[in-house]
C-alpha positions in Angstrom: 63.7 54.5 1.8 60.9 53.4 4.0 58.6 55.6 6.0 55.5 55.5 8.2 52.5 56.6 6.1 51.1 58.6 9.0 54.3 60.7 9.2 54.9 61.1 5.5 54.1 64.6 4.3 55.5 65.0 0.8 58.1 63.7 -1.6 59.8 64.8 -4.7 58.1 64.1 -8.0 60.7 61.7 -9.3 60.2 59.2 -6.5 57.9 56.2 -6.9 55.9 55.5 -3.7 54.5 52.1 -2.9 52.9 50.5 0.2 54.4 47.4 1.7 53.3 45.3 4.6 55.6 44.6 7.5 55.3 41.0 8.4 58.5 40.6 10.4 58.8 38.3 13.4 59.3 41.2 15.7 55.8 42.6 14.7 54.2 39.3 15.7 55.9 39.4 19.1 54.8 43.0 19.7 58.5 44.2 19.7 58.4 46.0 16.3 57.6 49.6 15.7 53.9 48.7 15.8 53.5 49.8 12.2 52.2 47.0 9.9 52.2 49.1 6.7 55.1 51.2 5.4 55.6 53.5 2.4 58.6 52.5 0.3 60.1 55.0 -2.1 62.3 54.1 -5.0 64.4 56.5 -7.1 66.4 59.6 -6.3 64.9 62.5 -4.4 63.7 63.5 -1.0 60.9 62.7 1.4 59.5 65.0 4.1 58.3 63.4 7.3 57.0 64.8 10.6 56.7 63.1 14.0 53.5 61.3 14.5 51.9 60.5 17.8 48.7 58.6 18.3 46.2 60.3 20.5 44.1 58.0 22.7 40.7 59.2 23.8 39.8 58.7 27.5 36.5 59.0 29.1 36.5 61.1 32.2 34.6 59.6 35.0 
């Protein structure tokens, strides 16, 4: 299972998390998910994720 680190909240103790870089061709073209680092879990268990949305600051003027 692979997740976005910003959305990953918790996982069961028998899973082994690792970070992996996404270097797919789609990422270079700007057509990927926009995530360049993913968390990859191996083993049997569960992962809890929540939606993540980036907040961009704007200066009022």
